Every structure is written in structure tokens, then in C-alpha cells.
PLY file of the C-alpha trace (Angstrom):
ply
format ascii 1.0
element vertex 249
property float x
property float y
property float z
element edge 248
property int vertex1
property int vertex2
end_header
0.00 0.00 0.00
2.85 2.41 0.85
4.63 1.72 -2.43
1.46 2.47 -4.39
1.41 5.97 -2.85
4.97 6.92 -3.87
5.16 9.68 -6.47
7.40 9.36 -9.49
10.92 10.74 -9.23
10.41 12.66 -6.00
13.06 11.79 -3.35
11.84 9.23 -0.85
13.05 8.68 2.71
12.49 5.83 5.12
12.87 6.69 8.80
13.47 3.30 10.38
13.23 3.70 14.16
14.06 0.06 14.89
17.33 -1.68 14.06
17.64 -2.18 10.27
17.51 -5.86 9.44
17.84 -7.46 6.01
15.78 -10.39 7.29
12.70 -8.20 7.71
10.84 -8.16 4.38
9.07 -4.87 5.13
12.44 -3.17 5.67
14.08 -4.55 2.52
11.10 -3.68 0.28
10.77 -0.14 1.59
14.55 0.47 1.63
14.78 -0.58 -2.02
12.17 2.03 -2.94
13.82 4.95 -1.07
16.73 7.30 -1.72
17.86 7.10 1.90
17.15 5.02 4.98
17.48 7.17 8.12
18.42 5.60 11.47
19.62 6.89 14.85
22.27 4.71 16.50
21.98 6.65 19.79
18.79 4.66 20.43
20.35 1.20 20.12
20.79 -0.97 23.20
23.65 -2.93 21.62
25.24 -0.22 19.49
28.38 -2.28 18.82
26.56 -5.11 17.05
24.06 -2.81 15.37
26.77 -0.61 13.84
28.34 -3.75 12.38
24.98 -4.69 10.85
24.51 -1.18 9.43
27.94 -1.27 7.81
27.14 -4.65 6.24
23.90 -3.27 4.80
25.73 -0.24 3.39
28.32 -2.54 1.79
25.45 -4.38 0.11
24.10 -1.11 -1.31
21.45 -0.01 1.21
21.62 3.83 1.37
21.68 4.26 5.16
22.36 7.55 6.97
22.73 7.85 10.74
21.47 10.92 12.58
23.97 10.16 15.35
26.80 10.67 12.83
25.60 14.24 12.31
26.07 14.94 16.03
29.82 14.51 15.51
30.13 17.33 12.97
31.38 20.00 15.40
33.98 17.61 16.85
35.23 16.67 13.41
35.43 20.28 12.23
37.40 21.45 15.28
39.75 18.47 15.06
40.53 19.27 11.43
40.80 23.00 12.15
43.41 22.35 14.89
45.78 21.08 12.21
45.12 23.74 9.56
48.33 25.74 10.29
51.15 24.39 8.05
53.48 23.63 10.99
50.82 21.63 12.81
49.79 19.90 9.61
53.29 18.47 9.38
53.10 17.38 13.02
49.84 15.50 12.46
51.78 12.40 11.45
53.33 12.39 14.94
49.99 11.74 16.64
50.16 8.27 18.15
48.00 8.58 21.28
44.26 9.22 21.33
42.15 9.53 24.49
38.39 9.82 24.10
35.74 10.13 26.83
32.03 9.71 26.19
28.88 9.53 28.29
28.33 5.99 29.50
25.40 4.19 27.94
26.05 4.08 24.21
29.52 3.96 22.56
28.32 4.63 19.00
29.57 8.24 18.77
32.95 7.36 20.29
33.60 4.50 17.89
32.34 6.42 14.86
34.62 9.36 15.71
37.57 7.00 16.10
36.66 5.33 12.80
36.53 8.75 11.13
39.94 9.73 12.55
41.53 6.43 11.53
40.08 6.58 8.02
41.38 10.14 7.47
44.88 9.33 8.78
44.93 5.89 7.16
45.39 3.92 10.38
44.71 0.20 10.25
43.19 -1.36 13.40
45.10 -4.46 14.54
44.07 -5.23 18.13
41.59 -4.33 20.86
41.82 -4.88 24.62
38.78 -4.45 26.86
39.77 -3.66 30.46
36.27 -3.02 31.83
36.13 -1.35 35.23
34.10 1.71 36.19
34.91 3.39 32.87
34.55 0.32 30.59
38.03 1.09 29.29
38.94 -0.11 25.81
42.34 0.20 24.17
42.58 -0.03 20.39
45.87 -0.44 18.58
46.53 0.71 15.02
49.39 0.83 12.55
49.87 3.86 10.32
51.21 3.79 6.76
54.78 3.71 8.09
53.94 0.75 10.35
54.22 3.02 13.38
52.04 1.88 16.32
49.11 4.06 17.42
47.10 3.54 20.61
43.63 4.87 21.41
41.81 4.70 24.75
38.03 4.96 25.01
36.42 5.58 28.40
32.71 5.59 29.30
32.16 8.28 31.94
29.16 7.81 34.27
26.88 10.86 33.99
23.30 11.79 34.71
20.92 10.42 32.04
20.51 12.83 29.12
18.32 13.02 26.04
21.09 11.70 23.78
22.93 8.65 25.12
26.68 8.50 24.55
27.56 12.10 23.63
31.27 12.84 23.44
32.72 14.60 26.51
36.34 15.31 25.60
39.22 13.98 23.55
42.97 14.35 23.35
45.37 13.80 20.47
48.99 13.54 21.56
52.36 12.00 20.72
55.06 10.03 22.49
57.42 12.45 20.70
57.42 15.27 23.26
58.93 17.66 20.70
55.99 17.32 18.32
53.53 20.22 18.22
50.42 18.13 17.83
48.85 17.92 21.30
45.19 18.90 20.98
42.39 18.75 23.56
38.73 19.26 22.67
36.08 19.53 25.38
32.33 19.72 25.35
31.24 23.26 26.16
28.59 21.88 28.52
30.68 19.36 30.49
34.28 20.59 30.17
37.48 18.54 30.27
36.72 16.33 33.22
39.42 13.66 33.12
41.85 15.70 30.99
42.11 18.51 33.52
42.11 16.18 36.52
45.16 14.34 35.18
46.98 17.48 34.09
47.04 16.14 30.57
45.82 19.36 29.02
49.08 21.24 29.75
51.01 22.51 26.73
48.16 21.49 24.46
45.96 23.47 22.14
42.56 23.51 23.88
39.20 24.22 22.24
35.65 23.95 23.48
33.14 22.31 21.22
29.80 24.07 20.98
27.19 21.35 20.48
24.42 21.67 17.97
21.61 23.79 19.39
19.17 20.93 19.08
20.46 17.39 18.62
17.08 15.71 18.86
16.28 13.10 16.25
13.33 15.15 14.99
15.44 18.25 14.33
18.25 16.30 12.66
15.67 14.42 10.63
14.21 17.65 9.23
17.73 18.70 8.19
18.48 15.32 6.64
15.39 15.58 4.46
17.10 18.44 2.63
19.76 16.10 1.26
19.74 12.59 -0.09
23.17 12.25 -1.68
25.49 9.45 -0.52
27.78 10.51 2.34
31.13 9.07 1.24
32.86 10.24 4.43
30.34 8.40 6.59
30.66 5.25 4.48
34.47 5.21 4.63
34.53 5.99 8.35
31.95 3.35 9.25
33.95 0.72 7.34
36.90 1.30 9.69
34.55 1.53 12.68
33.17 -1.91 11.85
36.69 -3.35 11.61
37.37 -2.07 15.13
34.08 -3.35 16.54
34.55 -6.84 15.12
37.61 -7.24 17.36
35.56 -6.84 20.56
0 1
1 2
2 3
3 4
4 5
5 6
6 7
7 8
8 9
9 10
10 11
11 12
12 13
13 14
14 15
15 16
16 17
17 18
18 19
19 20
20 21
21 22
22 23
23 24
24 25
25 26
26 27
27 28
28 29
29 30
30 31
31 32
32 33
33 34
34 35
35 36
36 37
37 38
38 39
39 40
40 41
41 42
42 43
43 44
44 45
45 46
46 47
47 48
48 49
49 50
50 51
51 52
52 53
53 54
54 55
55 56
56 57
57 58
58 59
59 60
60 61
61 62
62 63
63 64
64 65
65 66
66 67
67 68
68 69
69 70
70 71
71 72
72 73
73 74
74 75
75 76
76 77
77 78
78 79
79 80
80 81
81 82
82 83
83 84
84 85
85 86
86 87
87 88
88 89
89 90
90 91
91 92
92 93
93 94
94 95
95 96
96 97
97 98
98 99
99 100
100 101
101 102
102 103
103 104
104 105
105 106
106 107
107 108
108 109
109 110
110 111
111 112
112 113
113 114
114 115
115 116
116 117
117 118
118 119
119 120
120 121
121 122
122 123
123 124
124 125
125 126
126 127
127 128
128 129
129 130
130 131
131 132
132 133
133 134
134 135
135 136
136 137
137 138
138 139
139 140
140 141
141 142
142 143
143 144
144 145
145 146
146 147
147 148
148 149
149 150
150 151
151 152
152 153
153 154
154 155
155 156
156 157
157 158
158 159
159 160
160 161
161 162
162 163
163 164
164 165
165 166
166 167
167 168
168 169
169 170
170 171
171 172
172 173
173 174
174 175
175 176
176 177
177 178
178 179
179 180
180 181
181 182
182 183
183 184
184 185
185 186
186 187
187 188
188 189
189 190
190 191
191 192
192 193
193 194
194 195
195 196
196 197
197 198
198 199
199 200
200 201
201 202
202 203
203 204
204 205
205 206
206 207
207 208
208 209
209 210
210 211
211 212
212 213
213 214
214 215
215 216
216 217
217 218
218 219
219 220
220 221
221 222
222 223
223 224
224 225
225 226
226 227
227 228
228 229
229 230
230 231
231 232
232 233
233 234
234 235
235 236
236 237
237 238
238 239
239 240
240 241
241 242
242 243
243 244
244 245
245 246
246 247
247 248
């Protein structure tokens, strides 16, 4: 009945509020008829497995977009901007330590940001260690193009429940080469650099505060997404690396 109501060449969107599943006939039939399938990974109870499923669907040609990915835009822009100056751009290759804190409850944003960073810097994930504890610590190891080891630490920080589960809190890019001018700390404007400042790790670093989107609700992001239906190559490439990381858990 829905397909009979679709109009010609007008763009068509499917907002799938459950987990996308190729085994559900309703999902596959509607997805095939639409320009984009919109999901929100902040709502998933098992974000790790669901992101792997989403990446598999994208690889098979399903045009999925994730509203939770859009919530990372300000973090991505400030990270890139920190290395715009020519001197710092050269030092970017010295980054070999990443620390990322996110609100406990949903790790989707944290892993997607790490996947984005690794895809831009051409890091290949090779190992993952889960230490658990109060912060659900995870350490991910990469190799860059020169076979230099990179290590990232993800920590889930207990916070009061918020509208969006798993928002980023702060992150740090640093190097074991203490002479390299690449240390960068980004903090949420609303929560500040909790662990970074407590450990003194923000010293001698470039520090910026990330202003979150005014409204990160699914409904607001959905209305913005309806203005575009082109394939997001950056999201696709980043999620491919994200899935490689998640499969090691």
C-alpha cells in the first residue's frame, strides 16, 4: 500500500526507528524504494553489534544515513581545524596517542569518531583490549602507513541520564614524541574537560571547546536530513573502519 502511494521521481526517505535488518521483508522492500534510509544509532541498546549490521547493509548497497553521525560534525570540524596551520599539519603524522571520553550508555559516537579519525589518517586497526572497570576502558591499537604503532583509549564516563545517550565529553590527540607540536584537547562546552584537567594532561596542548548543535534531537536532525539525499562518502568510509574495530571486541 505504501509503495502504491509513492510519487514518481520525488526523493523518498524511510525513517526506520528500529534496528535495520535485512531479514525483515518490510524493511528490505521499503529500503529498495527509497533514496535514503534514516536511522539513529543513539537509540540502540547494543550499538556495537548494530553498527556492524549497518555497515554490512551499506556494503550491500542499502543507502543508510545515521542521525547520530551528524552529532559529531562540530567535533570533526574542530579536530581538522586544529591542524590547519602548516606547521601543525606536518606534526599530524606524529599523533600516536588518542584519548576519548564519552557519556556511558552508548559507545556509538565514540567508535564512529575513532573510525573517522583512523580513516582520514589511514590507520589500520590491529588489536583491541577491553579492560572493563568503572569506565569500561577499551584500548585499540593501530598501525599507520609507516607501520608506526598508534594507541587509542576509550572511556565511558558515568553521567546523569541525558536526552542523547553516549555524547562525546572530551578527547585528546597527543604523541610520544614530546617535541611534536600536535597535542590537541577538545572539550564539550557543557561538560568541560573532566578527566583531561584532573590528570593534568591538558598542559602545553591546544585547547578548544566544542559548541554542540543547538538541538540534537532526532526530529530536528531528521528535518535537516530531508534536505539532502546524496550518498555521504565520508560516513561510508569511516563506518567501514569503525566496523573493523568493533569486530575485534
